[in-house]
N, C-alpha and C positions, 0 to 999 in steps of 0.2 A: 504493500500500500504506500501511497505518497506520504513521506515522513512529515511534511508540513501539514497535510490534511489530518494525519493522525495526531499531531501535536495540538491542532485546533480542537479536535474532539476531546482529548484528555483535558485541555485547559477549560473548555466549556463545562465538562462534567465536574471538575473540581470547583469551579465558580458557581455551580448550580444553575447555569443558564441553559435554556433550550437550544438544541442544535437545529439547523435548517437541513433537513434530510430530503434527498430526492424521493419523490413519491414512488417512482418506478422501482426503487431499491428496497421497498418494504413489502413483506409477505404477511398476509393474515395468518394467524395461528389456526391450523386445522382443527385444534381442539377448542376453539373459541366457543364458550357456552352460549353466547347470544347469537340467535339465528333469525329472530323475528324483527323485521324492520318495517315500520309504517311508511308506505309510499308518500303519504301526505307530509309527514314530519321530515322525510328525506328531502322532499322538494323545497320545504321551507329552509332547511339547513343549507342546501345547495345555493339558494338565492342569497342567503346571508354570507356564505363563504365567497361567493362570486363578487359581492360588493365590499366586504370588510376583511376577508381572509379568515384564517383559523386563529381565534383569540386564545383558546385553551390548548396548550401542547398535548400531543398524544404521548403514550409511553411505549418504548421499544426496548428490545434486547438484541445482542448480536446473534446472527444466524449460527446455529451450532455446526454447520458443515460448509456453508458457502461464504467465502470472504466478500467483504464490501456489501453484504446484504443484511437485512434486519428482519426480526420477527415482531409483529405487533403484540404488545401486552394488552392495552386497551385504547379505545378511540376508533373503533371500526366505522362508526357513522361519519366521523370527521374525515377519515382516510378515504372512504368510498365517495363522499361528497366532493372532496378535493380532486379525486380522479375524474369525477363526472364533469366538473367545470373546467378541467384542464390546467389545474395548478401544478407547477413543476416541483415545488418543494413544500414541506409542511414542518412546523415547529414540533420538536420532540425531545423528551427527556429519556435518557438511557437508564434503565433499571435492570442490571445484570442478575439480580437475585430474585427476579419475579417468579411466582409460582401460579399454578392454575387456580389455587384457592384465592390468591390476591385478586386475580382477574374476576372471579365471581363476586367477591366482597365489594370490589369497586363498583360493579354494576348494580349490586343490591343497594348500596348506599346511594347511588344515583337514581334508584328506582327504575333502571333501564332493563332489568332482567325479567322476562316473562316467567310466570309460574312453571310452565312446561319446560322451559330452558333450564331452570334450576333443577327440576325433577330429573331431567336427562343427565345433568352433571352428577347429581346424587347417586343415580343408578350406576353410572360409570365408575364412580369411586367404590361403590359396594361390590361391583363386579371385579374390581382390583383387590378386593379383600378387606376393605376398610369397614368398620362397624358404624352403625348409625350414630352412636354416642360420640365417636371420634370425629365424624364428619360435622356434627353439630358444633362441637367444641372449636374446630378449626375455622368454621364459618362465623362463629360468634353468635349463634342463634339457639333457640330452644329446641330440644330434641323432638318435641311434638311437631315443630315446623317441618323437620326432615321427614317424619312419618307421614304427615298430611300430604306433602308434595308427591310422595310415591304413588298416591292414588291417581295421578295423572299419567302414569306409565301403563300403556295398553289397557285403557279403561273400556267398559262395555260401550257399545256403539251409541246408545242414547246419552250417556254421560260425556262421551267424546264430542258429540254434536253440540251439547250445551257449552262446552269450553270453546270449541272452534268457531261457533256462531257468535260468541261474545255475550251470551245470556248470563254466564257466570264464570268468573275466573278465580274465585276464592278457593285456594287449595283446601282450606279447612272445611268449607261447605261441601265441596265435591268429595272429600274424604268421607264425610258423614253420609252423603248420598250413596256413595259406592258401598259402604258397609250395609246400608239399608237394602241395596240392590241384591246383596248376597242372599238375604232371607226372603225378599219379596220382589223378585225380578219383574214379573208381569205388571204388578201394581206400580212400581217405580218407572217402568218403561212408559206406561200410559200417562203417568203424572208428568214425566219429562216432555211428552209430546203435546201437552196442553199449553195454554197461554199463561199458566201460573208463573208469577214472578218467583225467581229462584234466589232465595237468601238463606242465611243461617236460620232465621226465624221460621220460614215456611218449610224448610227441610225438617226442622225440629218438630213442627206441628204434624207433618206427614208421618214422622217416626212415631209420635205419640198415638196417632190414629191407627197405624198398622200394628204397632207393638203393644199398645195399651191393654187391650183385652187379654193378651197372652201373658202379661207380666204378673209375677207373684207379688201381691201388694204387701208393703210394710204397714201394719196397722196396730193400733193399741188394742189390747185384749178387751177393753171396755166398749170398743166400737163394733157395732154389728156389721158383719161382712155382707156386702150386697151381692146379688146373684150375677152370674156372667152376663145374663140377658140385660140386666139393669146397667151393668158397667158399659156394655156396648152402646146402649142407648145414651148414656151420659156422655160418652166420648164424642158422639156426633151432635149433641144438642147443647152442651155447655161450652162457654168460652175457653180457649186455650191461653194460658198465661206463659209466655216465653221469657225465660230469664238467662242471664249470663253469669256463670260462677267459675272463677279462675280460668277465664278464657274458654270455657266449655258452654255450649248452648244446650238448653234443656227445657222441658215442659213440666210445669208444676202439677203434681197430682192433687186435684182439688176434691177428690172423692174420699180420701182417707186421712186420718189424723196421724201426724208424726209421733214417734215414741219420745222424742226429746223436746223440751220446751224451746220456743223461739227458733224452731227448725222447719224446713220444708221438705217434702218428699218430691224428688225431681227425677223424671225419666229423661236421661240424657240421650243425645242423638246417636251416641255410639252403642246404645242398647242397654246401658247400665242404669240401675235405679239406686239412688243414694239419698240419705238424709243430710242436708247441708244447712249451715247457719243462715237464717233469713237475712240478717243484716249484711252479709257478704254477697248477696245476690243483687244483680242489677236488672230491672225490668226492661226488656227489649221491645216487646210487642204483645198486644192482646188480639187474638184472632177469634172471630165469631164464625163457627162452622155450621 
């Protein structure tokens, strides 16, 4: 390599200044987690770069096998837009210690990573032998977030349609819906095909409707148990109170008394029924069925 050019690169790195790198010399990372790019947002970015250039430098690292070439760490939209409008160079910082986890974290912090893109990354790491707890720790997220996103890998067709059509992109909601699908595939498929708004609250209400009559109720010995027929009737005629408890969505059982004072019996969307402290519950929605 040109010793003067090499000296410029080293000096710029030491001073913490971005380099001006030839766009044609930068390759996108084949393992780049981000794959979904909005055509509308790309057009807006291209117009901005055409007029003002790239204001925020991208991040690159030396290519492992090809001299004078670089691998993109993050900044795929800026790089693609620069190519599209014919920019010869782009400002870039060199990060030689970059990892794929840093790539994902960067996109998560910028809220640029789509739920399925994160799911694919998690699945790839699991295929490489890493455990869910380890992946969550390295990403700096709750383990439940990792579990929820795995619901987006090869989901049933009806749930895949919900995600791809944009009706719902919440990994937590789709995780709960996929769990419900395991036990009630036909009912969930019909429900997904309807015009029903798909939120954590409506999925929780559906879970209560489908699972409610079949759940073994927690009740005080002093309270008379109602018949299955009456339970079924009450599920379909009484309001459903949807709450959030420790980031879990559930439906309050209004038919039976909790054993502990100041507690509620809650049928959670994952199929579990628990007594939880009422003061720690947040009311999300009341649904009249």
